TORKOL-4160 file (C-alpha; in steps of 0.2 Angstrom, whole numbers, padded with zeros to 4 digits, m for minus):
442
<pt num="1" X="0105" Y="m0043" Z="m0086"/>
<pt num="2" X="0091" Y="m0054" Z="m0099"/>
<pt num="3" X="0079" Y="m0039" Z="m0104"/>
<pt num="4" X="0068" Y="m0051" Z="m0116"/>
<pt num="5" X="0050" Y="m0054" Z="m0114"/>
<pt num="6" X="0052" Y="m0070" Z="m0106"/>
<pt num="7" X="0065" Y="m0066" Z="m0097"/>
<pt num="8" X="0059" Y="m0051" Z="m0088"/>
<pt num="9" X="0041" Y="m0062" Z="m0084"/>
<pt num="10" X="0050" Y="m0076" Z="m0075"/>
<pt num="11" X="0060" Y="m0063" Z="m0067"/>
<pt num="12" X="0045" Y="m0055" Z="m0061"/>
<pt num="13" X="0036" Y="m0071" Z="m0054"/>
<pt num="14" X="0054" Y="m0075" Z="m0045"/>
<pt num="15" X="0054" Y="m0058" Z="m0036"/>
<pt num="16" X="0035" Y="m0059" Z="m0034"/>
<pt num="17" X="0037" Y="m0076" Z="m0026"/>
<pt num="18" X="0050" Y="m0070" Z="m0013"/>
<pt num="19" X="0040" Y="m0057" Z="m0008"/>
<pt num="20" X="0025" Y="m0068" Z="m0005"/>
<pt num="21" X="0036" Y="m0081" Z="0007"/>
<pt num="22" X="0042" Y="m0064" Z="0015"/>
<pt num="23" X="0025" Y="m0061" Z="0019"/>
<pt num="24" X="0016" Y="m0080" Z="0023"/>
<pt num="25" X="0021" Y="m0079" Z="0041"/>
<pt num="26" X="0015" Y="m0061" Z="0044"/>
<pt num="27" X="m0002" Y="m0067" Z="0038"/>
<pt num="28" X="m0004" Y="m0082" Z="0045"/>
<pt num="29" X="0001" Y="m0070" Z="0064"/>
<pt num="30" X="m0011" Y="m0056" Z="0058"/>
<pt num="31" X="m0026" Y="m0067" Z="0059"/>
<pt num="32" X="m0019" Y="m0072" Z="0078"/>
<pt num="33" X="m0015" Y="m0055" Z="0085"/>
<pt num="34" X="m0031" Y="m0048" Z="0076"/>
<pt num="35" X="m0041" Y="m0062" Z="0087"/>
<pt num="36" X="m0032" Y="m0057" Z="0101"/>
<pt num="37" X="m0032" Y="m0041" Z="0101"/>
<pt num="38" X="m0052" Y="m0043" Z="0097"/>
<pt num="39" X="m0055" Y="m0054" Z="0112"/>
<pt num="40" X="m0046" Y="m0041" Z="0125"/>
<pt num="41" X="m0052" Y="m0026" Z="0119"/>
<pt num="42" X="m0072" Y="m0034" Z="0113"/>
<pt num="43" X="m0077" Y="m0027" Z="0097"/>
<pt num="44" X="m0084" Y="m0009" Z="0103"/>
<pt num="45" X="m0066" Y="m0004" Z="0110"/>
<pt num="46" X="m0057" Y="m0017" Z="0095"/>
<pt num="47" X="m0066" Y="m0004" Z="0084"/>
<pt num="48" X="m0059" Y="0013" Z="0091"/>
<pt num="49" X="m0040" Y="0007" Z="0089"/>
<pt num="50" X="m0042" Y="0000" Z="0071"/>
<pt num="51" X="m0049" Y="0017" Z="0069"/>
<pt num="52" X="m0034" Y="0027" Z="0076"/>
<pt num="53" X="m0023" Y="0015" Z="0065"/>
<pt num="54" X="m0033" Y="0017" Z="0050"/>
<pt num="55" X="m0032" Y="0036" Z="0053"/>
<pt num="56" X="m0014" Y="0035" Z="0056"/>
<pt num="57" X="m0011" Y="0025" Z="0040"/>
<pt num="58" X="m0022" Y="0038" Z="0030"/>
<pt num="59" X="m0014" Y="0053" Z="0037"/>
<pt num="60" X="0003" Y="0045" Z="0030"/>
<pt num="61" X="m0001" Y="0039" Z="0016"/>
<pt num="62" X="m0009" Y="0058" Z="0011"/>
<pt num="63" X="0006" Y="0066" Z="0017"/>
<pt num="64" X="0020" Y="0055" Z="0009"/>
<pt num="65" X="0027" Y="0058" Z="m0005"/>
<pt num="66" X="0033" Y="0041" Z="m0018"/>
<pt num="67" X="0051" Y="0045" Z="m0019"/>
<pt num="68" X="0055" Y="0028" Z="m0020"/>
<pt num="69" X="0045" Y="0028" Z="m0038"/>
<pt num="70" X="0057" Y="0044" Z="m0042"/>
<pt num="71" X="0071" Y="0035" Z="m0037"/>
<pt num="72" X="0067" Y="0021" Z="m0050"/>
<pt num="73" X="0063" Y="0035" Z="m0064"/>
<pt num="74" X="0075" Y="0045" Z="m0063"/>
<pt num="75" X="0089" Y="0034" Z="m0054"/>
<pt num="76" X="0091" Y="0018" Z="m0064"/>
<pt num="77" X="0100" Y="0025" Z="m0081"/>
<pt num="78" X="0112" Y="0033" Z="m0069"/>
<pt num="79" X="0113" Y="0017" Z="m0057"/>
<pt num="80" X="0116" Y="0005" Z="m0073"/>
<pt num="81" X="0129" Y="0015" Z="m0081"/>
<pt num="82" X="0137" Y="0017" Z="m0064"/>
<pt num="83" X="0135" Y="0037" Z="m0061"/>
<pt num="84" X="0135" Y="0037" Z="m0045"/>
<pt num="85" X="0137" Y="0055" Z="m0043"/>
<pt num="86" X="0123" Y="0060" Z="m0052"/>
<pt num="87" X="0114" Y="0045" Z="m0044"/>
<pt num="88" X="0117" Y="0053" Z="m0027"/>
<pt num="89" X="0110" Y="0069" Z="m0032"/>
<pt num="90" X="0093" Y="0055" Z="m0034"/>
<pt num="91" X="0095" Y="0048" Z="m0019"/>
<pt num="92" X="0097" Y="0064" Z="m0009"/>
<pt num="93" X="0082" Y="0073" Z="m0015"/>
<pt num="94" X="0072" Y="0056" Z="m0010"/>
<pt num="95" X="0078" Y="0055" Z="0006"/>
<pt num="96" X="0074" Y="0073" Z="0009"/>
<pt num="97" X="0057" Y="0069" Z="0002"/>
<pt num="98" X="0054" Y="0055" Z="0015"/>
<pt num="99" X="0058" Y="0065" Z="0031"/>
<pt num="100" X="0050" Y="0082" Z="0025"/>
<pt num="101" X="0034" Y="0073" Z="0022"/>
<pt num="102" X="0035" Y="0062" Z="0036"/>
<pt num="103" X="0037" Y="0079" Z="0047"/>
<pt num="104" X="0020" Y="0086" Z="0039"/>
<pt num="105" X="0011" Y="0071" Z="0042"/>
<pt num="106" X="0015" Y="0073" Z="0060"/>
<pt num="107" X="0007" Y="0091" Z="0060"/>
<pt num="108" X="m0008" Y="0085" Z="0050"/>
<pt num="109" X="m0012" Y="0070" Z="0061"/>
<pt num="110" X="m0011" Y="0080" Z="0077"/>
<pt num="111" X="m0020" Y="0092" Z="0069"/>
<pt num="112" X="m0033" Y="0078" Z="0064"/>
<pt num="113" X="m0034" Y="0072" Z="0082"/>
<pt num="114" X="m0039" Y="0089" Z="0089"/>
<pt num="115" X="m0051" Y="0094" Z="0075"/>
<pt num="116" X="m0061" Y="0076" Z="0072"/>
<pt num="117" X="m0056" Y="0065" Z="0089"/>
<pt num="118" X="m0070" Y="0071" Z="0099"/>
<pt num="119" X="m0083" Y="0078" Z="0089"/>
<pt num="120" X="m0083" Y="0068" Z="0072"/>
<pt num="121" X="m0075" Y="0051" Z="0078"/>
<pt num="122" X="m0082" Y="0052" Z="0096"/>
<pt num="123" X="m0066" Y="0045" Z="0105"/>
<pt num="124" X="m0063" Y="0051" Z="0124"/>
<pt num="125" X="m0049" Y="0062" Z="0128"/>
<pt num="126" X="m0039" Y="0047" Z="0135"/>
<pt num="127" X="m0041" Y="0040" Z="0116"/>
<pt num="128" X="m0038" Y="0057" Z="0108"/>
<pt num="129" X="m0021" Y="0057" Z="0119"/>
<pt num="130" X="m0015" Y="0040" Z="0113"/>
<pt num="131" X="m0021" Y="0044" Z="0095"/>
<pt num="132" X="m0010" Y="0060" Z="0096"/>
<pt num="133" X="0004" Y="0053" Z="0101"/>
<pt num="134" X="0002" Y="0038" Z="0090"/>
<pt num="135" X="0004" Y="0054" Z="0075"/>
<pt num="136" X="0022" Y="0055" Z="0081"/>
<pt num="137" X="0024" Y="0038" Z="0074"/>
<pt num="138" X="0021" Y="0044" Z="0053"/>
<pt num="139" X="0038" Y="0055" Z="0055"/>
<pt num="140" X="0046" Y="0037" Z="0055"/>
<pt num="141" X="0034" Y="0028" Z="0043"/>
<pt num="142" X="0041" Y="0033" Z="0024"/>
<pt num="143" X="0054" Y="0022" Z="0019"/>
<pt num="144" X="0053" Y="0026" Z="0001"/>
<pt num="145" X="0073" Y="0030" Z="m0002"/>
<pt num="146" X="0076" Y="0011" Z="0004"/>
<pt num="147" X="0060" Y="0001" Z="m0003"/>
<pt num="148" X="0067" Y="0008" Z="m0020"/>
<pt num="149" X="0083" Y="0006" Z="m0016"/>
<pt num="150" X="0080" Y="m0013" Z="m0012"/>
<pt num="151" X="0068" Y="m0013" Z="m0030"/>
<pt num="152" X="0083" Y="m0004" Z="m0041"/>
<pt num="153" X="0096" Y="m0018" Z="m0035"/>
<pt num="154" X="0084" Y="m0033" Z="m0036"/>
<pt num="155" X="0087" Y="m0037" Z="m0019"/>
<pt num="156" X="0069" Y="m0043" Z="m0013"/>
<pt num="157" X="0078" Y="m0057" Z="m0005"/>
<pt num="158" X="0082" Y="m0047" Z="0011"/>
<pt num="159" X="0064" Y="m0041" Z="0013"/>
<pt num="160" X="0058" Y="m0057" Z="0022"/>
<pt num="161" X="0070" Y="m0050" Z="0033"/>
<pt num="162" X="0062" Y="m0033" Z="0039"/>
<pt num="163" X="0046" Y="m0043" Z="0036"/>
<pt num="164" X="0051" Y="m0057" Z="0050"/>
<pt num="165" X="0054" Y="m0043" Z="0062"/>
<pt num="166" X="0042" Y="m0033" Z="0063"/>
<pt num="167" X="0029" Y="m0047" Z="0064"/>
<pt num="168" X="0039" Y="m0054" Z="0079"/>
<pt num="169" X="0037" Y="m0037" Z="0087"/>
<pt num="170" X="0017" Y="m0035" Z="0083"/>
<pt num="171" X="0015" Y="m0053" Z="0087"/>
<pt num="172" X="0025" Y="m0053" Z="0104"/>
<pt num="173" X="0017" Y="m0036" Z="0109"/>
<pt num="174" X="m0001" Y="m0042" Z="0107"/>
<pt num="175" X="0001" Y="m0058" Z="0115"/>
<pt num="176" X="0007" Y="m0050" Z="0129"/>
<pt num="177" X="m0007" Y="m0038" Z="0129"/>
<pt num="178" X="m0020" Y="m0054" Z="0129"/>
<pt num="179" X="m0012" Y="m0061" Z="0143"/>
<pt num="180" X="m0012" Y="m0048" Z="0155"/>
<pt num="181" X="m0027" Y="m0041" Z="0147"/>
<pt num="182" X="m0020" Y="m0023" Z="0143"/>
<pt num="183" X="m0033" Y="m0008" Z="0135"/>
<pt num="184" X="m0034" Y="0002" Z="0120"/>
<pt num="185" X="m0016" Y="0012" Z="0124"/>
<pt num="186" X="m0005" Y="m0002" Z="0125"/>
<pt num="187" X="m0011" Y="m0011" Z="0108"/>
<pt num="188" X="m0007" Y="0004" Z="0099"/>
<pt num="189" X="0010" Y="0007" Z="0108"/>
<pt num="190" X="0012" Y="m0011" Z="0102"/>
<pt num="191" X="0007" Y="m0005" Z="0082"/>
<pt num="192" X="0019" Y="0012" Z="0084"/>
<pt num="193" X="0033" Y="0000" Z="0088"/>
<pt num="194" X="0029" Y="m0010" Z="0074"/>
<pt num="195" X="0032" Y="0004" Z="0063"/>
<pt num="196" X="0047" Y="0010" Z="0070"/>
<pt num="197" X="0054" Y="m0008" Z="0067"/>
<pt num="198" X="0049" Y="m0007" Z="0051"/>
<pt num="199" X="0058" Y="0007" Z="0048"/>
<pt num="200" X="0072" Y="0006" Z="0056"/>
<pt num="201" X="0075" Y="m0011" Z="0048"/>
<pt num="202" X="0072" Y="m0005" Z="0031"/>
<pt num="203" X="0083" Y="0008" Z="0031"/>
<pt num="204" X="0098" Y="m0003" Z="0038"/>
<pt num="205" X="0096" Y="m0013" Z="0022"/>
<pt num="206" X="0095" Y="0002" Z="0011"/>
<pt num="207" X="0109" Y="0008" Z="0019"/>
<pt num="208" X="0120" Y="m0004" Z="0017"/>
<pt num="209" X="0114" Y="m0006" Z="m0002"/>
<pt num="210" X="0118" Y="0010" Z="m0005"/>
<pt num="211" X="0136" Y="0008" Z="0003"/>
<pt num="212" X="0138" Y="m0009" Z="m0007"/>
<pt num="213" X="0131" Y="m0005" Z="m0023"/>
<pt num="214" X="0140" Y="0013" Z="m0024"/>
<pt num="215" X="0154" Y="0011" Z="m0014"/>
<pt num="216" X="0150" Y="0025" Z="0001"/>
<pt num="217" X="0134" Y="0035" Z="0007"/>
<pt num="218" X="0129" Y="0053" Z="0007"/>
<pt num="219" X="0136" Y="0064" Z="0018"/>
<pt num="220" X="0125" Y="0071" Z="0031"/>
<pt num="221" X="0128" Y="0089" Z="0027"/>
<pt num="222" X="0126" Y="0086" Z="0008"/>
<pt num="223" X="0108" Y="0078" Z="0013"/>
<pt num="224" X="0104" Y="0093" Z="0021"/>
<pt num="225" X="0111" Y="0108" Z="0012"/>
<pt num="226" X="0117" Y="0102" Z="m0007"/>
<pt num="227" X="0103" Y="0108" Z="m0020"/>
<pt num="228" X="0095" Y="0095" Z="m0033"/>
<pt num="229" X="0101" Y="0098" Z="m0049"/>
<pt num="230" X="0088" Y="0084" Z="m0057"/>
<pt num="231" X="0076" Y="0093" Z="m0069"/>
<pt num="232" X="0057" Y="0089" Z="m0067"/>
<pt num="233" X="0058" Y="0078" Z="m0051"/>
<pt num="234" X="0048" Y="0087" Z="m0040"/>
<pt num="235" X="0033" Y="0088" Z="m0054"/>
<pt num="236" X="0034" Y="0067" Z="m0057"/>
<pt num="237" X="0035" Y="0064" Z="m0037"/>
<pt num="238" X="0021" Y="0075" Z="m0033"/>
<pt num="239" X="0010" Y="0069" Z="m0049"/>
<pt num="240" X="0012" Y="0050" Z="m0042"/>
<pt num="241" X="0011" Y="0054" Z="m0023"/>
<pt num="242" X="m0006" Y="0062" Z="m0029"/>
<pt num="243" X="m0013" Y="0047" Z="m0037"/>
<pt num="244" X="m0007" Y="0036" Z="m0019"/>
<pt num="245" X="m0018" Y="0050" Z="m0009"/>
<pt num="246" X="m0033" Y="0047" Z="m0020"/>
<pt num="247" X="m0032" Y="0029" Z="m0017"/>
<pt num="248" X="m0027" Y="0030" Z="0002"/>
<pt num="249" X="m0044" Y="0042" Z="0001"/>
<pt num="250" X="m0052" Y="0028" Z="m0005"/>
<pt num="251" X="m0047" Y="0013" Z="0004"/>
<pt num="252" X="m0046" Y="0019" Z="0022"/>
<pt num="253" X="m0061" Y="0034" Z="0020"/>
<pt num="254" X="m0073" Y="0021" Z="0021"/>
<pt num="255" X="m0068" Y="0013" Z="0036"/>
<pt num="256" X="m0069" Y="0031" Z="0044"/>
<pt num="257" X="m0085" Y="0036" Z="0037"/>
<pt num="258" X="m0093" Y="0022" Z="0042"/>
<pt num="259" X="m0085" Y="0022" Z="0062"/>
<pt num="260" X="m0091" Y="0042" Z="0062"/>
<pt num="261" X="m0109" Y="0036" Z="0055"/>
<pt num="262" X="m0112" Y="0018" Z="0060"/>
<pt num="263" X="m0103" Y="0016" Z="0076"/>
<pt num="264" X="m0084" Y="0008" Z="0081"/>
<pt num="265" X="m0091" Y="m0010" Z="0080"/>
<pt num="266" X="m0100" Y="m0008" Z="0062"/>
<pt num="267" X="m0082" Y="0000" Z="0058"/>
<pt num="268" X="m0071" Y="m0016" Z="0065"/>
<pt num="269" X="m0085" Y="m0026" Z="0056"/>
<pt num="270" X="m0079" Y="m0019" Z="0039"/>
<pt num="271" X="m0060" Y="m0017" Z="0042"/>
<pt num="272" X="m0058" Y="m0037" Z="0045"/>
<pt num="273" X="m0069" Y="m0040" Z="0032"/>
<pt num="274" X="m0057" Y="m0028" Z="0021"/>
<pt num="275" X="m0043" Y="m0035" Z="0029"/>
<pt num="276" X="m0046" Y="m0051" Z="0024"/>
<pt num="277" X="m0051" Y="m0048" Z="0008"/>
<pt num="278" X="m0034" Y="m0039" Z="0002"/>
<pt num="279" X="m0026" Y="m0053" Z="0013"/>
<pt num="280" X="m0032" Y="m0065" Z="m0002"/>
<pt num="281" X="m0027" Y="m0053" Z="m0014"/>
<pt num="282" X="m0010" Y="m0048" Z="m0009"/>
<pt num="283" X="0000" Y="m0060" Z="m0015"/>
<pt num="284" X="m0005" Y="m0055" Z="m0032"/>
<pt num="285" X="m0001" Y="m0036" Z="m0025"/>
<pt num="286" X="0015" Y="m0041" Z="m0021"/>
<pt num="287" X="0020" Y="m0041" Z="m0041"/>
<pt num="288" X="0020" Y="m0022" Z="m0042"/>
<pt num="289" X="0035" Y="m0019" Z="m0035"/>
<pt num="290" X="0044" Y="m0030" Z="m0046"/>
<pt num="291" X="0033" Y="m0023" Z="m0061"/>
<pt num="292" X="0042" Y="m0004" Z="m0060"/>
<pt num="293" X="0058" Y="m0009" Z="m0061"/>
<pt num="294" X="0058" Y="m0020" Z="m0075"/>
<pt num="295" X="0043" Y="m0011" Z="m0084"/>
<pt num="296" X="0058" Y="0004" Z="m0084"/>
<pt num="297" X="0071" Y="m0007" Z="m0090"/>
<pt num="298" X="0059" Y="m0013" Z="m0106"/>
<pt num="299" X="0053" Y="0005" Z="m0110"/>
<pt num="300" X="0073" Y="0012" Z="m0112"/>
<pt num="301" X="0074" Y="m0003" Z="m0123"/>
<pt num="302" X="0059" Y="0003" Z="m0132"/>
<pt num="303" X="0051" Y="m0016" Z="m0131"/>
<pt num="304" X="0033" Y="m0012" Z="m0132"/>
<pt num="305" X="0029" Y="m0025" Z="m0139"/>
<pt num="306" X="0039" Y="m0037" Z="m0125"/>
<pt num="307" X="0027" Y="m0026" Z="m0113"/>
<pt num="308" X="0013" Y="m0030" Z="m0121"/>
<pt num="309" X="0017" Y="m0049" Z="m0121"/>
<pt num="310" X="0018" Y="m0047" Z="m0101"/>
<pt num="311" X="0005" Y="m0036" Z="m0095"/>
<pt num="312" X="m0008" Y="m0050" Z="m0107"/>
<pt num="313" X="0002" Y="m0065" Z="m0096"/>
<pt num="314" X="m0001" Y="m0056" Z="m0077"/>
<pt num="315" X="m0018" Y="m0055" Z="m0082"/>
<pt num="316" X="m0019" Y="m0072" Z="m0085"/>
<pt num="317" X="m0011" Y="m0076" Z="m0069"/>
<pt num="318" X="m0024" Y="m0065" Z="m0059"/>
<pt num="319" X="m0040" Y="m0074" Z="m0068"/>
<pt num="320" X="m0034" Y="m0089" Z="m0061"/>
<pt num="321" X="m0030" Y="m0081" Z="m0046"/>
<pt num="322" X="m0047" Y="m0074" Z="m0044"/>
<pt num="323" X="m0055" Y="m0090" Z="m0046"/>
<pt num="324" X="m0046" Y="m0098" Z="m0031"/>
<pt num="325" X="m0048" Y="m0083" Z="m0020"/>
<pt num="326" X="m0069" Y="m0084" Z="m0024"/>
<pt num="327" X="m0066" Y="m0102" Z="m0020"/>
<pt num="328" X="m0057" Y="m0100" Z="m0004"/>
<pt num="329" X="m0067" Y="m0085" Z="0002"/>
<pt num="330" X="m0085" Y="m0097" Z="0001"/>
<pt num="331" X="m0080" Y="m0112" Z="0010"/>
<pt num="332" X="m0066" Y="m0105" Z="0022"/>
<pt num="333" X="m0070" Y="m0086" Z="0024"/>
<pt num="334" X="m0085" Y="m0085" Z="0033"/>
<pt num="335" X="m0076" Y="m0097" Z="0046"/>
<pt num="336" X="m0060" Y="m0085" Z="0047"/>
<pt num="337" X="m0072" Y="m0069" Z="0049"/>
<pt num="338" X="m0082" Y="m0076" Z="0064"/>
<pt num="339" X="m0063" Y="m0082" Z="0071"/>
<pt num="340" X="m0054" Y="m0065" Z="0069"/>
<pt num="341" X="m0069" Y="m0056" Z="0079"/>
<pt num="342" X="m0074" Y="m0068" Z="0092"/>
<pt num="343" X="m0093" Y="m0063" Z="0086"/>
<pt num="344" X="m0103" Y="m0068" Z="0074"/>
<pt num="345" X="m0112" Y="m0054" Z="0062"/>
<pt num="346" X="m0129" Y="m0055" Z="0053"/>
<pt num="347" X="m0124" Y="m0055" Z="0033"/>
<pt num="348" X="m0105" Y="m0056" Z="0036"/>
<pt num="349" X="m0103" Y="m0070" Z="0021"/>
<pt num="350" X="m0110" Y="m0057" Z="0011"/>
<pt num="351" X="m0099" Y="m0043" Z="0015"/>
<pt num="352" X="m0085" Y="m0052" Z="0014"/>
<pt num="353" X="m0090" Y="m0059" Z="m0003"/>
<pt num="354" X="m0094" Y="m0042" Z="m0011"/>
<pt num="355" X="m0077" Y="m0033" Z="m0004"/>
<pt num="356" X="m0069" Y="m0050" Z="m0009"/>
<pt num="357" X="m0074" Y="m0045" Z="m0027"/>
<pt num="358" X="m0069" Y="m0028" Z="m0027"/>
<pt num="359" X="m0050" Y="m0033" Z="m0022"/>
<pt num="360" X="m0048" Y="m0043" Z="m0036"/>
<pt num="361" X="m0054" Y="m0031" Z="m0046"/>
<pt num="362" X="m0042" Y="m0019" Z="m0039"/>
<pt num="363" X="m0027" Y="m0030" Z="m0042"/>
<pt num="364" X="m0033" Y="m0030" Z="m0063"/>
<pt num="365" X="m0025" Y="m0013" Z="m0060"/>
<pt num="366" X="m0009" Y="m0022" Z="m0055"/>
<pt num="367" X="m0001" Y="m0020" Z="m0075"/>
<pt num="368" X="m0012" Y="m0003" Z="m0079"/>
<pt num="369" X="m0006" Y="0007" Z="m0065"/>
<pt num="370" X="0013" Y="0005" Z="m0068"/>
<pt num="371" X="0011" Y="0006" Z="m0085"/>
<pt num="372" X="0003" Y="0023" Z="m0085"/>
<pt num="373" X="0016" Y="0030" Z="m0074"/>
<pt num="374" X="0031" Y="0024" Z="m0085"/>
<pt num="375" X="0025" Y="0032" Z="m0098"/>
<pt num="376" X="0021" Y="0048" Z="m0093"/>
<pt num="377" X="0001" Y="0047" Z="m0093"/>
<pt num="378" X="m0002" Y="0046" Z="m0073"/>
<pt num="379" X="m0016" Y="0061" Z="m0076"/>
<pt num="380" X="m0027" Y="0048" Z="m0085"/>
<pt num="381" X="m0027" Y="0040" Z="m0068"/>
<pt num="382" X="m0028" Y="0054" Z="m0057"/>
<pt num="383" X="m0041" Y="0060" Z="m0069"/>
<pt num="384" X="m0052" Y="0046" Z="m0066"/>
<pt num="385" X="m0047" Y="0041" Z="m0047"/>
<pt num="386" X="m0056" Y="0060" Z="m0044"/>
<pt num="387" X="m0071" Y="0055" Z="m0055"/>
<pt num="388" X="m0073" Y="0039" Z="m0043"/>
<pt num="389" X="m0071" Y="0047" Z="m0029"/>
<pt num="390" X="m0082" Y="0062" Z="m0029"/>
<pt num="391" X="m0096" Y="0049" Z="m0033"/>
<pt num="392" X="m0091" Y="0036" Z="m0021"/>
<pt num="393" X="m0090" Y="0045" Z="m0004"/>
<pt num="394" X="m0107" Y="0055" Z="m0008"/>
<pt num="395" X="m0116" Y="0039" Z="m0013"/>
<pt num="396" X="m0107" Y="0030" Z="0002"/>
<pt num="397" X="m0119" Y="0039" Z="0013"/>
<pt num="398" X="m0135" Y="0033" Z="0004"/>
<pt num="399" X="m0128" Y="0017" Z="0002"/>
<pt num="400" X="m0124" Y="0014" Z="0022"/>
<pt num="401" X="m0141" Y="0023" Z="0024"/>
<pt num="402" X="m0153" Y="0007" Z="0014"/>
<pt num="403" X="m0141" Y="m0007" Z="0018"/>
<pt num="404" X="m0127" Y="m0002" Z="0032"/>
<pt num="405" X="m0112" Y="m0014" Z="0030"/>
<pt num="406" X="m0116" Y="m0022" Z="0016"/>
<pt num="407" X="m0122" Y="m0006" Z="0006"/>
<pt num="408" X="m0105" Y="0001" Z="0010"/>
<pt num="409" X="m0098" Y="m0016" Z="0001"/>
<pt num="410" X="m0108" Y="m0016" Z="m0012"/>
<pt num="411" X="m0102" Y="0003" Z="m0017"/>
<pt num="412" X="m0083" Y="m0004" Z="m0016"/>
<pt num="413" X="m0084" Y="m0016" Z="m0027"/>
<pt num="414" X="m0093" Y="m0006" Z="m0042"/>
<pt num="415" X="m0082" Y="0009" Z="m0040"/>
<pt num="416" X="m0067" Y="m0004" Z="m0041"/>
<pt num="417" X="m0075" Y="m0010" Z="m0058"/>
<pt num="418" X="m0076" Y="0006" Z="m0063"/>
<pt num="419" X="m0061" Y="0011" Z="m0059"/>
<pt num="420" X="m0055" Y="m0003" Z="m0068"/>
<pt num="421" X="m0065" Y="m0002" Z="m0084"/>
<pt num="422" X="m0058" Y="0016" Z="m0086"/>
<pt num="423" X="m0041" Y="0012" Z="m0084"/>
<pt num="424" X="m0040" Y="m0004" Z="m0096"/>
<pt num="425" X="m0046" Y="0006" Z="m0111"/>
<pt num="426" X="m0034" Y="0020" Z="m0111"/>
<pt num="427" X="m0020" Y="0008" Z="m0107"/>
<pt num="428" X="m0023" Y="m0005" Z="m0121"/>
<pt num="429" X="m0025" Y="0011" Z="m0134"/>
<pt num="430" X="m0009" Y="0015" Z="m0128"/>
<pt num="431" X="0000" Y="m0002" Z="m0129"/>
<pt num="432" X="m0006" Y="m0004" Z="m0147"/>
<pt num="433" X="m0002" Y="0012" Z="m0153"/>
<pt num="434" X="0016" Y="0010" Z="m0145"/>
<pt num="435" X="0018" Y="m0004" Z="m0152"/>
<pt num="436" X="0014" Y="0000" Z="m0170"/>
<pt num="437" X="0026" Y="0014" Z="m0168"/>
<pt num="438" X="0040" Y="0005" Z="m0166"/>
<pt num="439" X="0049" Y="m0008" Z="m0171"/>
<pt num="440" X="0050" Y="m0027" Z="m0165"/>
<pt num="441" X="0064" Y="m0030" Z="m0155"/>
<pt num="442" X="0077" Y="m0041" Z="m0160"/>
């Protein structure tokens, strides 16, 4: 495999293109099934459903160990050198991490519904029961090892297959609910079936790749009982996972706080606006899975100058993409927002523009975060996420008090701006230091 900066950049763009193509159908269908659910349930009940789903997603994120990063970080060398026994040690750790964190997630989710569902979120007993059943799905929402295997094997072409399957399940199930006017419980069941479909299809793809690339899959007894001899893997996994926990609190916590403070309808408006803004940013975010394996290969080759060149090229693409996203938001965003909500909300275009601006600042972190993780300086990322969060959530109540959803959207934009600035400066400093300390690679 060619590791020159130009070839790496082309390979990143190619794999990103595959991932974007796999999401096109899903993105189009998401506008359809969200509109169907909102029209069937009404804005209030639709907001309640979104709060349950958001809570489940947040619990999954905060309990999920990022095992795919550990597989790439510790397993890439063994995999490329065909030392499959040692690679299997890393793989077994990742499989265990997925299921252990899934079990912890279920317990945490059930406890959260019992403690917060009625008192803080104001859910009825029936909604609390439906939410508790949804929490059981968290056990099968972690696909770290199989996702890592897809990225390690550079087999991104398999992604469209299971993306298409999950899209069919969710769109078809929502369509049935729309036709027959089912309630919240049914739509939560469709969401759970979607997660199970994703887990089953992704796991099958991972199992197939492991058998094909290594000649066999670790036995169940070895997965359950074998010790993990890889030094430092637990510490690395916990550090990278803490970053995901903080990011999830930042992205999902605002929706839950808006729902608890302002109401389910306001939470639905904020969540749909967030979904549209994230949908516009999604093509650029698809670059993240392709960056990690390429950066690790270039790091092993000590090609820091090449890494710097790739990062600068990515920033150029992000600037062009950001300009296009803002134009789309200003021209068609308002109509799309009204279609999805099946309603018109005062100031919805301002809310949308603020959240799109925040999402565009978030995608500027795309080349920065993998670099900090790769060089073992994730503590910089964690420290500033904690600082930003400590400022964000107390101020969120103030911004909501004076500006409602607009205020919350403005604070989200300011928090994203702060996060970008405090990450960009150390990355530039570390990059220049690495380049000056290492001779250029021929």
